[in-house]
C-alpha positions as CSV (number, residue, x, y, z in Angstrom):
1,X,-5.4,30.2,-75.9
2,X,-5.4,33.9,-76.5
3,X,-5.5,36.9,-74.2
4,X,-8.1,39.7,-74.6
5,X,-6.9,43.3,-74.0
6,X,-8.6,43.3,-70.5
7,X,-6.5,40.3,-69.5
8,X,-9.3,37.7,-69.5
9,X,-8.6,34.3,-70.9
10,X,-10.5,33.1,-73.9
11,X,-10.5,29.5,-75.0
12,X,-11.1,28.4,-78.6
13,X,-11.4,24.7,-79.1
14,X,-11.9,23.0,-82.4
15,X,-15.0,20.9,-82.4
16,X,-17.3,18.9,-84.7
17,X,-21.1,19.8,-84.6
18,X,-23.1,16.7,-85.5
19,X,-26.6,16.9,-86.9
20,X,-29.4,15.3,-84.9
21,X,-32.8,15.1,-86.6
22,X,-34.4,13.2,-83.7
23,X,-34.6,16.0,-81.0
24,X,-37.8,17.9,-80.5
25,X,-38.3,21.0,-82.8
26,X,-38.0,23.4,-79.9
27,X,-34.6,22.0,-79.1
28,X,-33.1,22.0,-82.6
29,X,-31.4,25.3,-81.9
30,X,-29.7,23.9,-78.8
31,X,-26.2,23.1,-80.0
32,X,-23.9,20.3,-79.0
33,X,-20.5,19.3,-80.2
34,X,-17.8,16.7,-80.1
35,X,-14.3,17.6,-78.9
36,X,-11.3,16.6,-76.8
37,X,-10.6,18.5,-73.6
38,X,-7.5,18.6,-71.5
39,X,-8.4,16.8,-68.3
40,X,-6.4,19.2,-66.0
41,X,-8.2,22.2,-67.5
42,X,-11.5,20.5,-67.3
43,X,-11.0,20.0,-63.6
44,X,-10.5,23.8,-63.3
45,X,-13.5,24.7,-65.4
46,X,-15.8,22.2,-63.6
47,X,-15.2,22.6,-59.9
48,X,-16.5,19.0,-59.3
49,X,-18.2,19.9,-56.0
50,X,-20.2,16.8,-54.9
51,X,-24.0,17.4,-55.2
52,X,-26.1,17.4,-52.0
53,X,-29.6,15.9,-52.3
54,X,-32.4,18.4,-51.9
55,X,-36.0,17.5,-51.1
56,X,-37.3,20.2,-53.5
57,X,-36.4,19.1,-57.1
58,X,-36.7,22.8,-58.3
59,X,-33.7,23.6,-56.0
60,X,-31.4,20.9,-57.3
61,X,-28.5,22.6,-59.2
62,X,-26.4,19.6,-60.3
63,X,-27.3,16.0,-61.1
64,X,-24.0,14.3,-60.1
65,X,-24.0,12.6,-56.7
66,X,-21.0,12.1,-54.5
67,X,-18.0,10.3,-55.9
68,X,-17.3,6.6,-55.3
69,X,-13.6,7.0,-54.7
70,X,-12.8,3.3,-55.2
71,X,-14.2,3.6,-58.7
72,X,-12.0,6.7,-59.3
73,X,-8.9,4.8,-58.2
74,X,-9.8,1.8,-60.3
75,X,-10.1,3.9,-63.4
76,X,-6.8,5.6,-62.7
77,X,-5.1,2.2,-62.2
78,X,-6.7,0.9,-65.4
79,X,-5.4,3.9,-67.4
80,X,-1.9,3.5,-65.9
81,X,-1.9,-0.3,-66.1
82,X,-0.2,-0.2,-62.8
83,X,-0.9,-0.9,-59.2
84,X,-1.6,2.2,-57.1
85,X,-0.5,2.0,-53.4
86,X,-1.2,4.3,-50.5
87,X,-4.5,5.2,-52.3
88,X,-6.2,7.3,-49.5
89,X,-3.0,9.4,-49.1
90,X,-2.6,10.0,-52.8
91,X,-6.3,11.0,-53.2
92,X,-5.8,13.4,-50.3
93,X,-2.6,14.8,-52.0
94,X,-4.2,15.5,-55.4
95,X,-7.8,16.2,-54.6
96,X,-7.7,18.0,-51.2
97,X,-8.0,21.5,-52.7
98,X,-11.0,20.4,-54.8
99,X,-13.1,18.2,-52.5
100,X,-12.0,18.6,-48.8
101,X,-15.2,19.9,-47.1
102,X,-15.3,23.0,-45.1
103,X,-16.5,23.1,-41.4
104,X,-19.9,24.3,-42.7
105,X,-20.4,21.2,-44.8
106,X,-21.2,18.4,-42.3
107,X,-21.8,14.9,-43.6
108,X,-18.9,14.6,-46.1
109,X,-16.0,12.4,-45.0
110,X,-12.4,13.4,-45.9
111,X,-10.1,11.8,-46.7
112,X,-12.4,9.1,-48.2
113,X,-12.3,5.5,-47.0
114,X,-10.9,3.4,-49.8
115,X,-8.6,0.4,-50.1
116,X,-4.9,1.2,-49.7
117,X,-4.0,-0.8,-52.8
118,X,-5.8,-0.9,-56.1
119,X,-4.7,-3.3,-58.9
120,X,-5.6,-2.6,-62.6
121,X,-7.8,-4.5,-64.9
122,X,-5.4,-5.6,-67.7
123,X,-5.8,-4.0,-71.1
124,X,-3.6,-3.5,-74.2
125,X,-5.4,-0.3,-75.1
126,X,-6.6,1.5,-71.9
127,X,-9.2,4.1,-72.8
128,X,-12.9,4.9,-72.3
129,X,-15.9,6.4,-74.1
130,X,-16.6,10.1,-74.3
131,X,-18.0,12.0,-71.3
132,X,-21.1,14.2,-71.5
133,X,-20.9,17.8,-70.4
134,X,-23.2,20.8,-70.1
135,X,-22.0,24.3,-70.5
136,X,-23.6,27.7,-69.9
137,X,-21.7,30.8,-71.1
138,X,-20.1,29.4,-74.3
139,X,-20.8,29.6,-77.9
140,X,-20.2,27.5,-81.1
141,X,-19.0,29.3,-84.2
142,X,-18.8,27.4,-87.5
143,X,-15.5,27.7,-89.3
144,X,-15.0,28.6,-93.0
145,X,-18.2,30.6,-93.1
146,X,-20.6,27.9,-92.0
147,X,-19.4,25.0,-94.2
148,X,-21.4,21.8,-94.2
149,X,-18.7,19.5,-92.7
150,X,-19.7,20.5,-89.1
151,X,-16.3,21.9,-88.2
152,X,-16.6,24.7,-85.7
153,X,-15.0,26.4,-82.6
154,X,-16.2,26.2,-79.1
155,X,-15.4,29.6,-77.5
156,X,-15.7,30.7,-73.9
157,X,-14.0,33.0,-71.4
158,X,-12.7,30.8,-68.6
159,X,-12.5,33.8,-66.2
160,X,-16.1,34.8,-66.8
161,X,-18.2,34.3,-63.7
162,X,-21.2,33.3,-65.8
163,X,-19.3,30.3,-67.3
164,X,-20.8,27.1,-65.9
165,X,-19.4,23.6,-66.7
166,X,-21.4,20.6,-65.3
167,X,-21.0,16.9,-65.9
168,X,-24.0,15.0,-67.1
169,X,-22.2,11.6,-67.3
170,X,-18.6,10.7,-66.6
171,X,-17.6,12.3,-63.3
172,X,-15.7,9.1,-62.3
173,X,-13.9,8.9,-65.6
174,X,-12.9,12.6,-65.4
175,X,-11.6,12.3,-61.8
176,X,-10.0,8.9,-62.6
177,X,-8.2,10.4,-65.6
178,X,-7.1,13.4,-63.6
179,X,-5.8,11.1,-60.8
180,X,-3.9,9.0,-63.4
181,X,-2.3,12.1,-65.1
182,X,-1.2,13.5,-61.8
183,X,0.4,10.2,-60.8
184,X,2.1,9.9,-64.2
185,X,3.4,13.5,-63.9
186,X,4.9,12.7,-60.5
187,X,6.5,9.5,-61.8
188,X,8.0,10.9,-65.1
189,X,8.7,14.5,-63.9
190,X,7.2,15.7,-67.2
191,X,4.1,17.9,-68.0
192,X,2.0,15.0,-69.1
193,X,-1.2,16.0,-70.8
194,X,-4.3,13.9,-71.7
195,X,-7.3,14.9,-73.5
196,X,-10.7,13.3,-72.8
197,X,-13.2,12.8,-75.6
198,X,-16.3,14.7,-74.8
199,X,-19.7,15.5,-76.1
200,X,-20.7,19.1,-74.9
201,X,-24.2,20.4,-74.7
202,X,-24.8,24.1,-74.6
203,X,-27.6,25.8,-72.7
204,X,-30.0,22.9,-72.5
205,X,-31.0,24.2,-69.1
206,X,-30.6,27.8,-67.9
207,X,-27.8,28.7,-65.6
208,X,-30.2,29.3,-62.7
209,X,-32.8,26.6,-63.6
210,X,-33.0,23.0,-62.3
211,X,-31.0,20.6,-64.6
212,X,-34.1,19.0,-66.0
213,X,-32.9,18.1,-69.5
214,X,-29.4,17.1,-68.1
215,X,-31.2,14.7,-65.7
216,X,-33.2,13.2,-68.6
217,X,-30.0,12.6,-70.6
218,X,-28.4,10.9,-67.6
219,X,-31.4,8.6,-67.1
220,X,-31.4,7.8,-70.8
221,X,-27.7,6.9,-70.9
222,X,-27.5,5.0,-67.5
223,X,-30.9,3.6,-66.7
224,X,-32.7,2.9,-69.9
225,X,-29.7,1.2,-71.6
226,X,-29.4,-2.6,-71.2
227,X,-26.2,-3.7,-69.5
228,X,-24.1,-6.2,-71.5
229,X,-24.4,-9.8,-70.1
230,X,-21.3,-10.9,-68.2
231,X,-21.1,-14.2,-70.1
232,X,-21.0,-12.3,-73.4
233,X,-18.1,-10.2,-72.2
234,X,-16.3,-13.4,-71.1
235,X,-16.8,-14.8,-74.5
236,X,-15.3,-11.7,-76.2
237,X,-12.3,-11.4,-74.0
238,X,-10.2,-14.0,-75.8
239,X,-11.1,-12.3,-79.1
240,X,-9.9,-8.9,-77.7
241,X,-6.6,-10.5,-76.7
242,X,-5.8,-11.8,-80.1
243,X,-2.8,-14.2,-80.3
244,X,-1.1,-13.2,-77.1
245,X,-0.9,-15.5,-74.1
246,X,-3.2,-14.9,-71.1
247,X,-1.8,-12.5,-68.6
248,X,-3.3,-14.2,-65.5
249,X,-5.6,-16.9,-64.2
250,X,-8.7,-14.9,-65.1
251,X,-7.8,-14.9,-68.8
252,X,-6.7,-18.5,-68.7
253,X,-10.1,-19.4,-67.1
254,X,-11.8,-17.6,-69.9
255,X,-10.0,-19.7,-72.5
256,X,-10.8,-22.9,-70.7
257,X,-14.5,-21.9,-70.3
258,X,-14.8,-21.3,-74.1
259,X,-13.2,-24.7,-74.9
260,X,-15.6,-26.4,-72.5
261,X,-18.4,-24.5,-74.1
262,X,-17.4,-25.2,-77.8
263,X,-15.0,-28.1,-78.0
264,X,-14.3,-30.3,-75.0
265,X,-16.3,-32.3,-72.5
266,X,-19.9,-33.4,-71.9
267,X,-21.5,-29.9,-71.9
268,X,-20.4,-28.7,-75.3
269,X,-23.3,-26.6,-76.7
270,X,-25.0,-26.4,-73.3
271,X,-23.1,-23.7,-71.4
272,X,-25.1,-20.5,-71.5
273,X,-24.4,-17.1,-72.9
274,X,-27.9,-15.6,-72.0
275,X,-27.3,-12.4,-73.9
276,X,-27.4,-14.2,-77.2
277,X,-29.6,-17.1,-76.1
278,X,-26.8,-19.7,-76.6
279,X,-26.8,-22.9,-74.6
280,X,-29.5,-24.6,-72.5
281,X,-31.5,-23.0,-69.7
282,X,-30.6,-24.0,-66.1
283,X,-27.2,-25.2,-67.2
284,X,-24.2,-23.1,-66.0
285,X,-23.5,-19.8,-67.6
286,X,-20.1,-19.1,-69.2
287,X,-19.2,-16.3,-66.7
288,X,-20.1,-18.5,-63.7
289,X,-18.0,-21.4,-65.1
290,X,-15.0,-19.2,-65.8
291,X,-15.1,-17.9,-62.2
292,X,-15.2,-21.4,-60.8
293,X,-12.3,-22.6,-63.1
294,X,-10.2,-19.6,-62.0
295,X,-10.4,-20.7,-58.4
296,X,-8.9,-24.2,-59.1
297,X,-6.1,-23.2,-61.5
298,X,-3.5,-22.8,-58.7
299,X,-4.2,-26.4,-57.5
300,X,-4.0,-27.8,-61.0
301,X,-0.6,-26.2,-61.4
302,X,0.6,-27.6,-58.1
303,X,-0.2,-31.0,-59.5
304,X,1.7,-30.5,-62.7
305,X,-1.4,-29.7,-64.9
306,X,-0.1,-26.6,-66.5
307,X,-0.9,-26.3,-70.2
308,X,-4.3,-25.2,-71.6
309,X,-5.2,-28.5,-73.3
310,X,-4.5,-30.7,-70.2
311,X,-6.3,-28.3,-67.8
312,X,-9.3,-28.3,-70.0
313,X,-9.3,-32.1,-70.5
314,X,-8.9,-32.7,-66.8
315,X,-11.9,-30.4,-65.9
316,X,-14.0,-32.0,-68.7
317,X,-13.0,-35.4,-67.3
318,X,-14.2,-34.4,-63.8
319,X,-17.5,-33.2,-65.1
320,X,-18.0,-36.4,-67.1
321,X,-17.2,-38.4,-64.0
322,X,-19.7,-36.4,-62.0
323,X,-22.5,-36.9,-64.5
324,X,-21.8,-40.6,-64.7
325,X,-21.6,-40.8,-60.8
326,X,-24.9,-39.0,-60.5
327,X,-26.7,-41.5,-62.8
328,X,-28.0,-38.8,-65.0
329,X,-25.4,-38.7,-67.8
330,X,-26.8,-38.3,-71.3
331,X,-24.7,-37.4,-74.3
332,X,-25.7,-33.9,-75.5
333,X,-26.2,-35.1,-79.1
334,X,-29.1,-37.3,-78.0
335,X,-31.4,-34.4,-77.1
336,X,-31.8,-30.7,-77.5
337,X,-33.3,-30.0,-74.1
338,X,-32.8,-31.1,-70.6
339,X,-35.3,-32.2,-68.0
340,X,-35.7,-29.3,-65.6
341,X,-35.8,-31.8,-62.7
342,X,-32.3,-32.8,-63.6
343,X,-30.4,-30.7,-61.1
344,X,-27.2,-32.7,-61.8
345,X,-26.7,-30.2,-64.6
346,X,-27.6,-27.0,-62.8
347,X,-25.0,-24.3,-62.4
348,X,-24.8,-24.4,-58.6
349,X,-24.2,-28.1,-58.7
350,X,-21.5,-28.0,-61.4
351,X,-19.8,-25.1,-59.6
352,X,-19.8,-27.1,-56.4
353,X,-18.3,-30.1,-58.1
354,X,-15.6,-27.9,-59.5
355,X,-15.1,-26.6,-56.0
356,X,-14.2,-30.2,-55.0
357,X,-11.3,-30.3,-57.5
358,X,-8.7,-29.9,-54.8
359,X,-10.1,-32.9,-53.0
360,X,-10.1,-34.9,-56.2
361,X,-6.5,-34.0,-56.9
362,X,-5.5,-34.9,-53.4
363,X,-7.0,-38.4,-53.8
364,X,-5.6,-38.8,-57.4
365,X,-2.0,-38.0,-56.5
366,X,-0.9,-41.6,-56.8
367,X,-2.5,-42.0,-60.1
368,X,0.1,-42.2,-62.9
369,X,-1.7,-39.9,-65.3
370,X,-4.3,-37.4,-64.1
371,X,-5.9,-37.3,-67.5
372,X,-6.7,-41.0,-68.4
373,X,-9.5,-43.6,-68.3
374,X,-8.1,-44.8,-65.0
375,X,-8.3,-41.3,-63.4
376,X,-11.8,-40.8,-64.8
377,X,-13.0,-44.1,-63.3
378,X,-11.4,-43.3,-59.9
379,X,-12.9,-39.8,-60.0
380,X,-16.3,-41.3,-60.8
381,X,-16.0,-43.6,-57.8
382,X,-14.9,-40.8,-55.4
383,X,-17.8,-38.6,-56.5
384,X,-20.3,-41.4,-56.3
385,X,-19.3,-42.4,-52.8
386,X,-19.4,-38.7,-51.8
387,X,-22.9,-38.3,-53.3
388,X,-24.0,-41.5,-51.4
389,X,-22.7,-40.3,-48.0
390,X,-24.3,-36.9,-48.7
391,X,-27.7,-38.6,-49.3
392,X,-27.9,-37.2,-52.8
393,X,-28.6,-40.4,-54.7
394,X,-32.0,-42.2,-54.9
395,X,-31.6,-45.7,-56.4
396,X,-28.2,-44.6,-57.8
397,X,-29.7,-41.5,-59.5
398,X,-29.2,-37.9,-58.3
399,X,-32.2,-36.6,-56.4
400,X,-34.9,-34.6,-58.2
401,X,-35.1,-30.8,-58.1
402,X,-38.0,-30.8,-55.6
403,X,-36.0,-32.9,-53.1
404,X,-32.9,-30.8,-53.8
405,X,-35.0,-27.7,-52.9
406,X,-36.4,-29.4,-49.8
407,X,-32.9,-29.8,-48.5
408,X,-32.5,-26.0,-48.7
409,X,-29.8,-26.2,-51.4
410,X,-31.7,-23.6,-53.4
411,X,-32.3,-20.0,-52.3
412,X,-30.2,-17.8,-50.0
413,X,-27.3,-19.6,-48.5
414,X,-28.1,-22.8,-50.4
415,X,-25.0,-23.1,-52.5
416,X,-22.8,-22.7,-49.4
417,X,-24.7,-25.4,-47.6
418,X,-24.5,-27.7,-50.6
419,X,-20.7,-27.2,-51.0
420,X,-20.1,-27.8,-47.3
421,X,-22.2,-31.0,-47.6
422,X,-20.1,-32.3,-50.5
423,X,-16.8,-31.5,-48.7
424,X,-18.0,-33.1,-45.4
425,X,-19.2,-36.2,-47.3
426,X,-15.9,-36.4,-49.2
427,X,-13.9,-36.6,-46.0
428,X,-16.3,-38.7,-44.0
429,X,-16.5,-42.5,-43.6
430,X,-20.2,-42.5,-42.9
431,X,-23.4,-40.8,-44.0
432,X,-23.7,-37.2,-43.1
433,X,-27.4,-36.9,-43.9
434,X,-28.4,-36.5,-40.3
435,X,-25.6,-34.1,-39.3
436,X,-26.7,-30.6,-38.4
437,X,-25.3,-27.6,-40.3
438,X,-22.7,-26.8,-37.7
439,X,-21.2,-30.3,-37.7
440,X,-21.3,-30.4,-41.5
441,X,-19.4,-27.0,-41.7
442,X,-16.8,-28.2,-39.2
443,X,-16.2,-31.5,-41.1
444,X,-16.1,-29.6,-44.4
445,X,-13.4,-27.2,-43.1
446,X,-11.3,-30.1,-41.8
447,X,-11.4,-31.8,-45.2
448,X,-10.5,-28.6,-47.0
449,X,-7.6,-28.1,-44.7
450,X,-6.3,-31.7,-45.3
451,X,-6.6,-31.3,-49.1
452,X,-4.8,-27.9,-49.0
453,X,-1.9,-29.3,-46.9
454,X,-1.5,-32.3,-49.1
455,X,-1.4,-30.3,-52.3
456,X,0.9,-27.6,-50.8
457,X,3.4,-30.1,-49.3
458,X,3.2,-32.9,-51.9
459,X,2.2,-35.4,-49.1
460,X,0.4,-38.3,-50.8
461,X,-3.1,-39.5,-50.0
462,X,-3.4,-40.8,-46.4
């Protein structure tokens, strides 16, 4: 940073100017550049005032909407890889001077309502992609007399009233990064600095014009792009971790899900990753399976099932027992597709069977080995009796999809009703087919409580 004789501050930042042959001819002279900007300085140059909607598009001056403060805190926690406590108070402490509304600005709440504690998403390399900015009142000057390598300087006077920074995409990342830096400075008592990768567009829209081209870029980046499928991300997480052990149950569940998808159990080759068209339609997706597995891992550990191989084998054993109990078990190698009427394979059914794992463990506590032919046969009997009491078998075969739908197990609230029916039938001594929803829910809750107590206290099966 250099000082001009009149005392105004001039910033000169080294940048790269990429060539783009795809923009319209009339925009070829509109420069943009790639650079890294100090997040604390960026928060000064860009005031970050939340945009207020206006009914007249010609009077809209900024495209960014009000901040989602939970997302800001989550980004900060991710960058720090630490839990943040007293989140509303810390947001008020660091952002009050920027965002606290004046009396003449009704409708904006301060301090924002957000959870008091935010925990991080674990990562070995916390970072994020570049943000997109728009600037009026700056210029790009090639270095070395206009060499072909694209090196240049972005120059602007930060005290000039005509300087206007606005954010096209990335306001949450900028605020989250600023929040993280301020928390780190407070913790370490040092002048911590962090530079955000940025792509800066110059003068796409005039300083007093509606942000038409900025809005189009925002739409192109955020609306027209296809979001990555959750199952594809779950499949990639173990690759990203490399050889290190999983940090938590979420990562262990991802490992188990991939083994059930590729190596172990009756659904190898069937579990779906829709983003790459892997697996069989109407069978459970990898993301849904991993979420269900994560929920039962604490109960498996309570029963001494702690290592990856044994946990995977036990869950594969339970799914095999279910498919045998439902009368619809067919080895995957015998056919490439499944009958769409075969709801015994459908995701909501398999998730609900995994939801029953605590009950199965409760009843298997006296079994010598939880992973064994004996345990599988007993699990099959437990699940078959449960299905019979729930009225889910017709001539010892699981009901067809049309009947399943008629029982209201599909559609809104269907999976909850189906799970309650299974839990109620598991704990009952008679058929629950004629029970109303309230009675089924009550019986299901009683059975869940018994299983939870038994697993927590080590009390054997009654």
